[in-house]
FISERO-498974 format. One line per field, with one value per atom (N, C-alpha, C): z, y, x; atom name; residue in one letter. Coordinates in steps of 0.1 Angstrom, whole numbers, plus 5000, padded with zeros to 4 digits. Each point is the difference from the previous one (the first is absolute). Example, Ala and Ser with C-alpha at 12.3 -4.5 7.8 and 13.67 -1.06 7.14 Angstrom:
! FISERO-498974
up (5078, 5000, 5000, 4993, 5000, 5008)
north (4943, 5012, 5012, 5011, 5011, 5011)
east (5132, 4991, 5009, 4996, 5009, 4992)
name (N, CA, C, N, CA, C)
resn (A, A, A, S, S, S)
END
This chain:
! FISERO-498974
up (4997, 5003, 4999, 5008, 5001, 4987, 4995, 4985, 4990, 5002, 4988, 5003, 5014, 5005, 4993, 5003, 4995, 4984, 4996, 4984, 4995, 5011, 4994, 5003, 5009, 5002, 4993, 4991, 4993, 4986, 4995, 4989, 4995, 5005, 4994, 4999, 5006, 5001, 4983, 4999, 4983, 4995, 4999, 4991, 4995, 5013, 4995, 4994, 5003, 4995, 4983, 4998, 4991, 4988, 5004, 4994, 4996, 5010, 4996, 4991, 5001, 4989, 4985, 5000, 4987, 4994, 5010, 4996, 4986, 4992, 4986, 5002, 4994, 5001, 5001, 5010, 5003, 4988, 5000, 4990, 5001, 5014, 4999, 4992, 4997, 4994, 4988, 4995, 4986, 4993, 4983, 4994, 4988, 4993, 4989, 4987, 4991, 4987, 4989, 4993, 4986, 4991, 4989, 4992, 4984, 4994, 4986, 4994, 4989, 4998, 4997, 4995, 4996, 5011, 5013, 5012, 5005, 4993, 5008, 5004, 4993, 5004, 5008, 4997, 5009, 5017, 4999, 5012, 5010, 4990, 5010, 5006, 4992, 5004, 5013, 4996, 5013, 5013, 4999, 5012, 5006, 4994, 5006, 5012, 4999, 5008, 5011, 4997, 5005, 5012, 4999, 5006, 5009, 4995, 5008, 5012, 4998, 5012, 5009, 4997, 5005, 5007, 5007, 5000, 5005, 4997, 5003, 4993, 4992, 4993, 4984, 4997, 4988, 4989, 4986, 4990, 4990, 4995, 4991, 4987, 4988, 4988, 4989, 4997, 4987, 4990, 4987, 4989, 4990, 4990, 4990, 4994, 4988, 4993, 5013, 5000, 5006, 5001, 4990, 4994, 5010, 4999, 5009, 5013, 5004, 5012, 5009, 4992, 5005, 5004, 4989, 5001, 5011, 5002, 5019, 5009, 5001, 5009, 5004, 4989, 5003, 5002, 4997, 5005, 5015, 5004, 5014, 5002, 4991, 5001, 5012, 5008, 5011, 4997, 4995, 4994, 5009, 5002, 5009, 4995, 4990, 4994, 4984, 4989, 4984, 4995, 4992, 4990, 4987, 4992, 4987, 4989, 4990, 4988, 4995, 5004, 4994, 5011, 5002, 5014, 5000, 4985, 5001, 5008, 5001, 5006, 5012, 5009, 5014, 5000, 4993, 5001, 5004, 4989, 4999, 5015, 5006, 5011, 5010, 5001, 5010, 4999, 4989, 4996, 5006, 4999, 5004, 5015, 5007, 5015, 5004, 4992, 5003, 5009, 4997, 5007, 5009, 5008, 5011, 4999, 4987, 4995, 4986, 4997, 4985, 4995, 4988, 4992, 4999, 5004, 4995, 4991, 4989, 4992, 5006, 4993, 5004, 4988, 4989, 4988, 4987, 4988, 4989, 4991, 4993, 4991, 4989, 4996, 4982, 4995, 4986, 4989, 4993, 4995, 4990, 4988, 4991, 4987, 5003, 5004, 4999, 4995, 4995, 4994, 5008, 5002, 5003, 4988, 4988, 4990, 4999, 5000, 5004, 4986, 4987, 4990, 4998, 5004, 4999, 5010, 5013, 5011, 4996, 4991, 4995, 4992, 4995, 4988, 5007, 4994, 5005, 5003, 5006, 5000, 4989, 4995, 4982, 4991, 5001, 4993, 5007, 5014, 5007, 4994, 5003, 4999, 4983, 4992, 4986, 4996, 5009, 4996, 4995, 4987, 4998, 5011, 5005, 5010, 5015, 5002, 5010, 4999, 5003, 4997, 5013, 5015, 5007, 5007, 5008, 5009, 5013, 5010, 5012, 5007, 5008, 5006, 5013, 5013, 5008, 4998, 5005, 4992, 5007, 4990, 5002, 5007, 5002, 5008, 5012, 5007, 5015, 5004, 4989, 5003, 4995, 5008, 4996, 4990, 5002, 4988, 4989, 4996, 4990, 4993, 5009, 4994, 4996, 5007, 4996, 4984, 4999, 4988, 4989, 5002, 4989, 4998, 5007, 5000, 4990, 5006, 4992, 4984, 5000, 4985, 4991, 5007, 4991, 5000, 5006, 5000, 4989, 4996, 4990, 4984, 5004, 4988, 4997, 5008, 5003, 5002, 5006, 5005, 4991, 4990, 4990, 4996, 4997, 4994, 5010, 5014, 5008, 5006, 5002, 5005, 4998, 4988, 4999, 5005, 5004, 5005, 5015, 5007, 5014, 5007, 5011, 5009, 5012, 5012, 5010, 5012, 5008, 5013, 5011, 5008, 5009, 5011, 5001, 5005, 4993, 4999, 4994, 5004, 5011, 5003, 4991, 4998, 4992, 4983, 4995, 4988, 4997, 5010, 5001, 4999, 5003, 5002, 4986, 4994, 4985, 4991, 5003, 4990, 5004, 5016, 5003, 4994, 5001, 4995, 4986, 4993, 4984, 4996, 5009, 4999, 4989, 5001, 4996, 4991, 4990, 4995, 5006, 5006, 5006, 5008, 5003, 5008, 5007, 5007, 5006, 5017, 5007, 5013, 5011, 5015, 5007, 4999, 5002, 5000, 5013, 5008, 5012, 4999, 4994, 4996, 4992, 4994, 4990, 5004, 5013, 5006, 5014, 5000, 5012, 4999, 5010, 4999, 4991, 4996, 4997, 4981, 4998, 4984, 4996, 5007, 4998, 4992, 4987, 4992, 4990, 5002, 4990, 4987, 4987, 4990, 4999, 4997, 5001, 4995, 5008, 5000, 4999, 4997, 4998, 5009, 5008, 5007, 4992, 5003, 4991, 5007, 4992, 5007, 5006, 5010, 5008, 4994, 4992, 4993, 4991, 4999, 4990, 5010, 5012, 5009, 5010, 5008, 5013, 5011, 5008, 5013, 5002, 5005, 5008, 5016, 5005, 5012, 5007, 5011, 5010, 5013, 5006, 5012, 5012, 5010, 5012, 5007, 5005, 5011, 5015, 5013, 5007, 5003, 5003, 4994, 5016, 5000, 5012, 5010, 4997, 5013, 5008, 4995, 5007, 5001, 5002, 5002, 5018, 5009, 5010, 5003, 4988, 5004, 4998, 5008, 5002, 4992, 4996, 4992, 4985, 4997, 4988, 4996, 5013, 4997, 5003, 5004, 5000, 4988, 4992, 4986, 4992, 5000, 4994, 5004, 5010, 5006, 4990, 5003, 4994, 4984, 4994, 4987, 4997, 5008, 4999, 5000, 5009, 5000, 4990, 4997, 4991, 4994, 5008, 4996, 4989, 5004, 4995, 4987, 4997, 4992, 4988, 5003, 4991, 4996, 5007, 4996, 4987, 5004, 4988, 4988, 5000, 4989, 4993, 5009, 4993, 4991, 5005, 4996, 4986, 4995, 4987, 5004, 5013, 5003, 5000, 4997, 5002, 5012, 5008, 5014, 5004, 5002, 5000, 5009, 5000, 5013, 5006, 5013, 5008, 5011, 5004, 5012, 5011)
north (4989, 5012, 5011, 5000, 5013, 5001, 4988, 5004, 5004, 4995, 5006, 5012, 5008, 5016, 5006, 4996, 5005, 5003, 4990, 4998, 5010, 5005, 5007, 5013, 5003, 5016, 5003, 4991, 5003, 5000, 4996, 5000, 5014, 5009, 5014, 5008, 4998, 5005, 4995, 4987, 4992, 5007, 4999, 5007, 5015, 5006, 5015, 5001, 4992, 4999, 4998, 4989, 4995, 5012, 5007, 5009, 5010, 5005, 5012, 4997, 4987, 4998, 4997, 4999, 4996, 5014, 5013, 5012, 5004, 5007, 5006, 5011, 5003, 5012, 5016, 5006, 5007, 5015, 5008, 5013, 5006, 5002, 5007, 4990, 4989, 4992, 4993, 5009, 4994, 5011, 5003, 5009, 4998, 5001, 5000, 5008, 4996, 5012, 4996, 5008, 5003, 5003, 4994, 5003, 4996, 5011, 4997, 4988, 4994, 4987, 5003, 5008, 5006, 4997, 5001, 5001, 4985, 4988, 4990, 4993, 4998, 4996, 5011, 5010, 5011, 4999, 5003, 4999, 4987, 4989, 4988, 4998, 5005, 5001, 5009, 5014, 5009, 4996, 4992, 4994, 4989, 4996, 4988, 5006, 5011, 5007, 5006, 5006, 5007, 4989, 4987, 4991, 4995, 5000, 4992, 5010, 5012, 5009, 5000, 4993, 5001, 4986, 4994, 4985, 5003, 4993, 4998, 5009, 5008, 5010, 4993, 5001, 4994, 5009, 4999, 5010, 4996, 5000, 4996, 5011, 4994, 5008, 4995, 5009, 5000, 5008, 4993, 5005, 5001, 5011, 5003, 5013, 5006, 5011, 5009, 5012, 5011, 5010, 4998, 5002, 4991, 4986, 4993, 5000, 5002, 5001, 5011, 5009, 5016, 4999, 4993, 4998, 4992, 4989, 4990, 5011, 5006, 5011, 5007, 5007, 5009, 4990, 4987, 4992, 4992, 5006, 4995, 4989, 4995, 4989, 5002, 4991, 5004, 5000, 5013, 4999, 5014, 4995, 5008, 5012, 4994, 5008, 4998, 5008, 4997, 5006, 4993, 5005, 4998, 5013, 4999, 5004, 4996, 4999, 5016, 5008, 5013, 5009, 5008, 5008, 5007, 5001, 5006, 4991, 4990, 4995, 4998, 5000, 5004, 5016, 5008, 5014, 5000, 4993, 4999, 4995, 4987, 4997, 5009, 5009, 5009, 5011, 5005, 5009, 4997, 4986, 4994, 4998, 5003, 4998, 4986, 4991, 4987, 4998, 5010, 4996, 5006, 4995, 5009, 5011, 5003, 5012, 4999, 5011, 5002, 4986, 5001, 4986, 5005, 4990, 4999, 4994, 5006, 4991, 4990, 4990, 4990, 4993, 5001, 4997, 5006, 4999, 5003, 4989, 4997, 4987, 5001, 4989, 5002, 4986, 5003, 4994, 4988, 4993, 4992, 4991, 4998, 4993, 4984, 4992, 4986, 4987, 4992, 4989, 4989, 4988, 4990, 4987, 5009, 4994, 5014, 4996, 5007, 5009, 4995, 5008, 5010, 4997, 5012, 5009, 4994, 5013, 5009, 4996, 5012, 5008, 5001, 5008, 5016, 5007, 5014, 4997, 5009, 5001, 5001, 5007, 5003, 4989, 4994, 4986, 4987, 5001, 4989, 5000, 5011, 5002, 4994, 5004, 4998, 4988, 4990, 4990, 4991, 4991, 4987, 4988, 5001, 4987, 5004, 5014, 5004, 5001, 4988, 5003, 5004, 5000, 5003, 5009, 5012, 5009, 5003, 4999, 4999, 5014, 5006, 5011, 4998, 5007, 5000, 5010, 4996, 5007, 5014, 5010, 5015, 5006, 4991, 5006, 5003, 4991, 5001, 4996, 4998, 4998, 5010, 5008, 5008, 4998, 4986, 4997, 4998, 4995, 4999, 5017, 5005, 5016, 5006, 4997, 5006, 4991, 4989, 4990, 5007, 5002, 5009, 5014, 5006, 5015, 4997, 4988, 4998, 4997, 4991, 4996, 5011, 5008, 5014, 5009, 5005, 5007, 4994, 4988, 4994, 4998, 5002, 4999, 4986, 4993, 4984, 4995, 5006, 4997, 4992, 5007, 4996, 4987, 4998, 4989, 4987, 5004, 4991, 4993, 5010, 5001, 4986, 4993, 4990, 4987, 5001, 4989, 4999, 5011, 5001, 4992, 4996, 4987, 5009, 5003, 5007, 4990, 5004, 4991, 5011, 4991, 5006, 5011, 4998, 5008, 4997, 5004, 5002, 4984, 4998, 4985, 4988, 5001, 4990, 5003, 5015, 5003, 4993, 5001, 4992, 4987, 4995, 4984, 4993, 5010, 4997, 4999, 5009, 4999, 4987, 4999, 4988, 4987, 4997, 4988, 4997, 5013, 4998, 5005, 5004, 5005, 5013, 5004, 5013, 4999, 5006, 4996, 5009, 5013, 5014, 5006, 5010, 5010, 5012, 5009, 5009, 4999, 4997, 4998, 5007, 4997, 5006, 4996, 5011, 4998, 4990, 4998, 4996, 4988, 4995, 4989, 4990, 5003, 4993, 5002, 5007, 4995, 4993, 4998, 4985, 4988, 4989, 4989, 4990, 5004, 4991, 5004, 5010, 5004, 5005, 5000, 5005, 4990, 5001, 4993, 4995, 5004, 4992, 5010, 5000, 5005, 5013, 5013, 5012, 5010, 5018, 5005, 5013, 5013, 5012, 5012, 5004, 5013, 5009, 5007, 5010, 5012, 5012, 5011, 5007, 5006, 5008, 5010, 5009, 5010, 4994, 4989, 4991, 4999, 5003, 5001, 5007, 5004, 5008, 4993, 5004, 4992, 4993, 4989, 4990, 5004, 5008, 5001, 4993, 4995, 4989, 5007, 4997, 5006, 4992, 5000, 4992, 5009, 4997, 5004, 4991, 5007, 4990, 5007, 4989, 5000, 5006, 5004, 5007, 4992, 4985, 4989, 4998, 5005, 5000, 5011, 5007, 5018, 4998, 4990, 5000, 4985, 4996, 4983, 5001, 4997, 5000, 4994, 4989, 4988, 5010, 5007, 5003, 5012, 5007, 5009, 4994, 4989, 4992, 4995, 4999, 4996, 5009, 5010, 5015, 5003, 5000, 5003, 4989, 4988, 4987, 5005, 5006, 5003, 5011, 5010, 5008, 4998, 4987, 4995, 5000, 5004, 4999, 4988, 4989, 4986, 5000, 5003, 4996, 5011, 5014, 5004, 4996, 4993, 4993, 4988, 4991, 4990, 5002, 5012, 5004, 5003, 5008, 5003, 4984, 4989, 4991, 4990, 5003, 4999, 5007, 5008, 5006, 5016, 5002, 5013, 5014, 5011, 5012, 5003, 5005, 5002, 5015, 5005, 5010, 5011, 5011, 5010, 5001, 5001, 5005, 5008, 5010, 5009, 4993)
east (5010, 4991, 5007, 5013, 5008, 5005, 5007, 5003, 4993, 4986, 4991, 4998, 5000, 4996, 5014, 5012, 5013, 4998, 4996, 4997, 4993, 4985, 4988, 5004, 5011, 5004, 5010, 5010, 5009, 4993, 4989, 4996, 4999, 4992, 4997, 5014, 5012, 5011, 5007, 4998, 5006, 4991, 4988, 4990, 5004, 5001, 5005, 5015, 5008, 5012, 4999, 4994, 4999, 4992, 4989, 4993, 5010, 5008, 5009, 5010, 5004, 5010, 4995, 4987, 4993, 4994, 5000, 4996, 5008, 4996, 5004, 5008, 5007, 5012, 4990, 5006, 4992, 5002, 4988, 5003, 5013, 5007, 5013, 5009, 5001, 5012, 4997, 4988, 4999, 4996, 5012, 4997, 4996, 4990, 4992, 5005, 5008, 5004, 4992, 4996, 4995, 5011, 5005, 5016, 4995, 5004, 5000, 5008, 4995, 5008, 5014, 5005, 5012, 5010, 4994, 5008, 5003, 4995, 4999, 5013, 5009, 5012, 5009, 4997, 5010, 4995, 4986, 4996, 5001, 4997, 5002, 5014, 5011, 5013, 5002, 4992, 5002, 4995, 4986, 4996, 5005, 5011, 5007, 5008, 5007, 5007, 4992, 4984, 4995, 4995, 4995, 4994, 5011, 5015, 5009, 5002, 4999, 5002, 4991, 4987, 4989, 4993, 5006, 4994, 4984, 4992, 4986, 4993, 5004, 4993, 4995, 4990, 4994, 4995, 5005, 5001, 4989, 4988, 4993, 5003, 5001, 4998, 4993, 4989, 4992, 5007, 5005, 5004, 4988, 4999, 4994, 5002, 4988, 5001, 4998, 5009, 4996, 4988, 4992, 4983, 4994, 5000, 4990, 5003, 5016, 5001, 4996, 4998, 4994, 4989, 4992, 4983, 4997, 5009, 5000, 5002, 5006, 5004, 4987, 4996, 4986, 4989, 5000, 4989, 5004, 5008, 5003, 5008, 5008, 5010, 5011, 5002, 5008, 5013, 5006, 5013, 5007, 5009, 5010, 5010, 5007, 5004, 5000, 5000, 4996, 5013, 5006, 5009, 4996, 5001, 4993, 5006, 5001, 5011, 4997, 4989, 5000, 4994, 5010, 4995, 4984, 4994, 4988, 4989, 5003, 4992, 4999, 5014, 4999, 4997, 5001, 4998, 4982, 4992, 4984, 4995, 5007, 4996, 5003, 5011, 5000, 4989, 4999, 4991, 4987, 4997, 4986, 5001, 5010, 5001, 5002, 5006, 5003, 5014, 5008, 5014, 5003, 5010, 5003, 5011, 5003, 5008, 5003, 5009, 5005, 5005, 4999, 5008, 5015, 5008, 5014, 5007, 5006, 5007, 5009, 5004, 5006, 5009, 4998, 5004, 4998, 5009, 4996, 5001, 4988, 4998, 5008, 5001, 5005, 4994, 5000, 4993, 5011, 4999, 5007, 4992, 5002, 4995, 5010, 4990, 5009, 4990, 5009, 4997, 5007, 4995, 5003, 5013, 4994, 5013, 5008, 5013, 5007, 5005, 4998, 5001, 4994, 4985, 4989, 5002, 5005, 5004, 5009, 5009, 5013, 4997, 4987, 4993, 4997, 4998, 4996, 4983, 4996, 4984, 4995, 5001, 4998, 4997, 5014, 5000, 4995, 5000, 4991, 4984, 4997, 4984, 4994, 5007, 5000, 5005, 5007, 5008, 4984, 5000, 4991, 5002, 5011, 4996, 4994, 4994, 4994, 4987, 4992, 4987, 4992, 5001, 4997, 5012, 4994, 5009, 4995, 5003, 4996, 5004, 4991, 4998, 4992, 5005, 4988, 4990, 4988, 4984, 5002, 5003, 4999, 4988, 4988, 4991, 5003, 5010, 5000, 5014, 5008, 5016, 5011, 5003, 5011, 5011, 5005, 5010, 4992, 4989, 4993, 4995, 4998, 4998, 5016, 5010, 5011, 5002, 5000, 5001, 4991, 4989, 4994, 5001, 5008, 5006, 5011, 5011, 5010, 4999, 4992, 4993, 4997, 4992, 4995, 5011, 5011, 5008, 5009, 5003, 5004, 4994, 4986, 4988, 4999, 5000, 5000, 4985, 4992, 4991, 4989, 4997, 4994, 5002, 5013, 5007, 4998, 4998, 5003, 4983, 4993, 4989, 4990, 5001, 4992, 5008, 5012, 5008, 5000, 4994, 5004, 4990, 5008, 4992, 5007, 4988, 5000, 5000, 5013, 4998, 4993, 4993, 4996, 5007, 5016, 5008, 5012, 5011, 5013, 5005, 5000, 5006, 4991, 4989, 4993, 5003, 5004, 5005, 5012, 5008, 5015, 4996, 4991, 4999, 4994, 4993, 4996, 5010, 5012, 5010, 5009, 5004, 5003, 4998, 4985, 4996, 4998, 5001, 4998, 4985, 4992, 4988, 4999, 5012, 5004, 5015, 5004, 5013, 5008, 4993, 5008, 4990, 5008, 4991, 5007, 4995, 5006, 4998, 5010, 4996, 5010, 4997, 5008, 5015, 5013, 5013, 5002, 4991, 5002, 5000, 4987, 4999, 5012, 5002, 5009, 5018, 4999, 5013, 4998, 4985, 5002, 5003, 5003, 5006, 4990, 4987, 4992, 4999, 5003, 5004, 5012, 5011, 5011, 5009, 5004, 5006, 4991, 4989, 4992, 4996, 5003, 5000, 5007, 4996, 5007, 4991, 5005, 4991, 5008, 4992, 5006, 4992, 5009, 4995, 4996, 4984, 4997, 5003, 5002, 5003, 4991, 5001, 4993, 4989, 5006, 4996, 4990, 4995, 4990, 4988, 4998, 4988, 5000, 4991, 4996, 5006, 5012, 5006, 4992, 5006, 4996, 5003, 4992, 5006, 4990, 5006, 4993, 4997, 4990, 4998, 4995, 5000, 4994, 4991, 4990, 4993, 4997, 5001, 4997, 4982, 4993, 4986, 4992, 4994, 4989, 5000, 4996, 4999, 5012, 5012, 5015, 5006, 4993, 5005, 5008, 4995, 5006, 5007, 5003, 5008, 5014, 5007, 5014, 5005, 4995, 5004, 5003, 4990, 5000, 5009, 5004, 5010, 5015, 4997, 5016, 5001, 4992, 5001, 5005, 4997, 5002, 5014, 5004, 5015, 5010, 4993, 5009, 5001, 4993, 4999, 5011, 5000, 5010, 5013, 5003, 5016, 5009, 5012, 5012, 4997, 4997, 5001, 4989, 4991, 4985, 4998, 5007, 5001, 5009, 5008, 5011, 4994, 4992, 4992, 4994, 4990, 4993, 5006, 5010, 5007, 5006, 5005, 5002, 4991, 4987, 4989, 4993, 5009, 4997, 4993, 4998, 4992, 5009, 4997, 5004, 4996, 5010, 4993, 5000, 4987, 4995, 5003, 5006, 5003, 4988, 5001, 4989, 5005, 4994, 5000, 5004)
name (N, CA, C, N, CA, C, N, CA, C, N, CA, C, N, CA, C, N, CA, C, N, CA, C, N, CA, C, N, CA, C, N, CA, C, N, CA, C, N, CA, C, N, CA, C, N, CA, C, N, CA, C, N, CA, C, N, CA, C, N, CA, C, N, CA, C, N, CA, C, N, CA, C, N, CA, C, N, CA, C, N, CA, C, N, CA, C, N, CA, C, N, CA, C, N, CA, C, N, CA, C, N, CA, C, N, CA, C, N, CA, C, N, CA, C, N, CA, C, N, CA, C, N, CA, C, N, CA, C, N, CA, C, N, CA, C, N, CA, C, N, CA, C, N, CA, C, N, CA, C, N, CA, C, N, CA, C, N, CA, C, N, CA, C, N, CA, C, N, CA, C, N, CA, C, N, CA, C, N, CA, C, N, CA, C, N, CA, C, N, CA, C, N, CA, C, N, CA, C, N, CA, C, N, CA, C, N, CA, C, N, CA, C, N, CA, C, N, CA, C, N, CA, C, N, CA, C, N, CA, C, N, CA, C, N, CA, C, N, CA, C, N, CA, C, N, CA, C, N, CA, C, N, CA, C, N, CA, C, N, CA, C, N, CA, C, N, CA, C, N, CA, C, N, CA, C, N, CA, C, N, CA, C, N, CA, C, N, CA, C, N, CA, C, N, CA, C, N, CA, C, N, CA, C, N, CA, C, N, CA, C, N, CA, C, N, CA, C, N, CA, C, N, CA, C, N, CA, C, N, CA, C, N, CA, C, N, CA, C, N, CA, C, N, CA, C, N, CA, C, N, CA, C, N, CA, C, N, CA, C, N, CA, C, N, CA, C, N, CA, C, N, CA, C, N, CA, C, N, CA, C, N, CA, C, N, CA, C, N, CA, C, N, CA, C, N, CA, C, N, CA, C, N, CA, C, N, CA, C, N, CA, C, N, CA, C, N, CA, C, N, CA, C, N, CA, C, N, CA, C, N, CA, C, N, CA, C, N, CA, C, N, CA, C, N, CA, C, N, CA, C, N, CA, C, N, CA, C, N, CA, C, N, CA, C, N, CA, C, N, CA, C, N, CA, C, N, CA, C, N, CA, C, N, CA, C, N, CA, C, N, CA, C, N, CA, C, N, CA, C, N, CA, C, N, CA, C, N, CA, C, N, CA, C, N, CA, C, N, CA, C, N, CA, C, N, CA, C, N, CA, C, N, CA, C, N, CA, C, N, CA, C, N, CA, C, N, CA, C, N, CA, C, N, CA, C, N, CA, C, N, CA, C, N, CA, C, N, CA, C, N, CA, C, N, CA, C, N, CA, C, N, CA, C, N, CA, C, N, CA, C, N, CA, C, N, CA, C, N, CA, C, N, CA, C, N, CA, C, N, CA, C, N, CA, C, N, CA, C, N, CA, C, N, CA, C, N, CA, C, N, CA, C, N, CA, C, N, CA, C, N, CA, C, N, CA, C, N, CA, C, N, CA, C, N, CA, C, N, CA, C, N, CA, C, N, CA, C, N, CA, C, N, CA, C, N, CA, C, N, CA, C, N, CA, C, N, CA, C, N, CA, C, N, CA, C, N, CA, C, N, CA, C, N, CA, C, N, CA, C, N, CA, C, N, CA, C, N, CA, C, N, CA, C, N, CA, C, N, CA, C, N, CA, C, N, CA, C, N, CA, C, N, CA, C, N, CA, C, N, CA, C, N, CA, C, N, CA, C, N, CA, C, N, CA, C, N, CA, C, N, CA, C, N, CA, C, N, CA, C, N, CA, C, N, CA, C, N, CA, C, N, CA, C, N, CA, C, N, CA, C, N, CA, C, N, CA, C, N, CA, C, N, CA, C, N, CA, C, N, CA, C, N, CA, C, N, CA, C, N, CA, C, N, CA, C, N, CA, C, N, CA, C, N, CA, C, N, CA, C, N, CA, C, N, CA, C, N, CA, C, N, CA, C, N, CA, C, N, CA, C, N, CA, C, N, CA, C, N, CA, C, N, CA, C, N, CA, C, N, CA, C, N, CA, C, N, CA, C, N, CA, C, N, CA, C, N, CA, C, N, CA, C)
resn (M, M, M, K, K, K, K, K, K, Q, Q, Q, R, R, R, R, R, R, F, F, F, L, L, L, L, L, L, C, C, C, L, L, L, P, P, P, F, F, F, A, A, A, L, L, L, A, A, A, L, L, L, T, T, T, S, S, S, A, A, A, R, R, R, A, A, A, Q, Q, Q, P, P, P, A, A, A, T, T, T, R, R, R, A, A, A, T, T, T, V, V, V, L, L, L, T, T, T, I, I, I, A, A, A, A, A, A, A, A, A, S, S, S, D, D, D, L, L, L, R, R, R, F, F, F, A, A, A, L, L, L, D, D, D, E, E, E, L, L, L, L, L, L, Q, Q, Q, S, S, S, F, F, F, R, R, R, A, A, A, A, A, A, R, R, R, P, P, P, G, G, G, V, V, V, Q, Q, Q, V, V, V, D, D, D, V, V, V, V, V, V, Y, Y, Y, G, G, G, S, S, S, S, S, S, G, G, G, K, K, K, L, L, L, S, S, S, T, T, T, Q, Q, Q, V, V, V, R, R, R, N, N, N, G, G, G, A, A, A, P, P, P, F, F, F, D, D, D, I, I, I, F, F, F, F, F, F, S, S, S, A, A, A, D, D, D, R, R, R, A, A, A, Y, Y, Y, A, A, A, Q, Q, Q, E, E, E, L, L, L, E, E, E, A, A, A, A, A, A, G, G, G, F, F, F, T, T, T, A, A, A, G, G, G, A, A, A, P, P, P, R, R, R, L, L, L, Y, Y, Y, A, A, A, I, I, I, G, G, G, R, R, R, L, L, L, V, V, V, A, A, A, W, W, W, S, S, S, A, A, A, D, D, D, A, A, A, T, T, T, L, L, L, G, G, G, R, R, R, L, L, L, S, S, S, L, L, L, D, D, D, E, E, E, L, L, L, V, V, V, R, R, R, H, H, H, P, P, P, G, G, G, V, V, V, K, K, K, R, R, R, F, F, F, A, A, A, I, I, I, A, A, A, N, N, N, P, P, P, E, E, E, H, H, H, A, A, A, P, P, P, Y, Y, Y, G, G, G, Q, Q, Q, R, R, R, A, A, A, V, V, V, E, E, E, A, A, A, L, L, L, R, R, R, T, T, T, R, R, R, G, G, G, L, L, L, Y, Y, Y, E, E, E, A, A, A, V, V, V, V, V, V, S, S, S, K, K, K, L, L, L, V, V, V, L, L, L, G, G, G, D, D, D, N, N, N, I, I, I, N, N, N, Q, Q, Q, A, A, A, A, A, A, Q, Q, Q, F, F, F, V, V, V, Q, Q, Q, T, T, T, G, G, G, A, A, A, A, A, A, Q, Q, Q, A, A, A, G, G, G, I, I, I, V, V, V, A, A, A, Y, Y, Y, S, S, S, L, L, L, V, V, V, L, L, L, S, S, S, K, K, K, S, S, S, L, L, L, A, A, A, G, G, G, Q, Q, Q, G, G, G, A, A, A, W, W, W, T, T, T, L, L, L, L, L, L, P, P, P, Q, Q, Q, A, A, A, W, W, W, H, H, H, T, T, T, P, P, P, L, L, L, E, E, E, Q, Q, Q, A, A, A, F, F, F, V, V, V, V, V, V, T, T, T, K, K, K, R, R, R, A, A, A, A, A, A, A, A, A, M, M, M, P, P, P, L, L, L, A, A, A, A, A, A, D, D, D, F, F, F, V, V, V, R, R, R, H, H, H, L, L, L, D, D, D, L, L, L, P, P, P, A, A, A, S, S, S, Q, Q, Q, A, A, A, L, L, L, L, L, L, Q, Q, Q, R, R, R, H, H, H, G, G, G, F, F, F, G, G, G, V, V, V, A, A, A, A, A, A, R, R, R, P, P, P)
END
């Protein structure tokens, strides 16, 4: 009887301990980031050092086109930081009252004309678009993807848009456009410089860096959302992004580092 009573007395404590261990991570230790697809490989690497310095912290990232992610922020998606490939989307969120402060530039994006066929990839953009072997040409959807918008600008600047419009296949975001080229669904395309430098695509085919004068600059900016205004973990990540090592990492991934006050 005594043994049974001792067991019953210990049971609530054991259950409470088990329950405590089973509790999910708290809001203070979970950071949720929405990021443009061109950042996929750079941000994944950047987060390795951030997580290593903060054991127990959980960082979740959702990648997509800047336009669609911006719409999700407006619709109440639980994002703490939004990295846009075009600062215009971040500025619009600030103007509409969805951010904790003004957008901050973090990088300048670059475009490349790329083909998984190295012979095609070494051609100029003009030659590539008009090549008889290029039946399908991939870009990100300009309706909501900044890299797609700038691709159209570059093609129009060169007087090539009408020659290629019937060949266009549109990726939902710039990463999907690159996948179309990688898999052969398109013979060539205009994609992010950061993607062709990534481990998954490096060495595949050939690419040509497009002059920045052919399109509006891809000034990329981030905002901390209103829901994370008083969140120390979000502020910690912003400081981590400012570190010289983080800036050097962005450069290694093909981004021009934007000067910030």
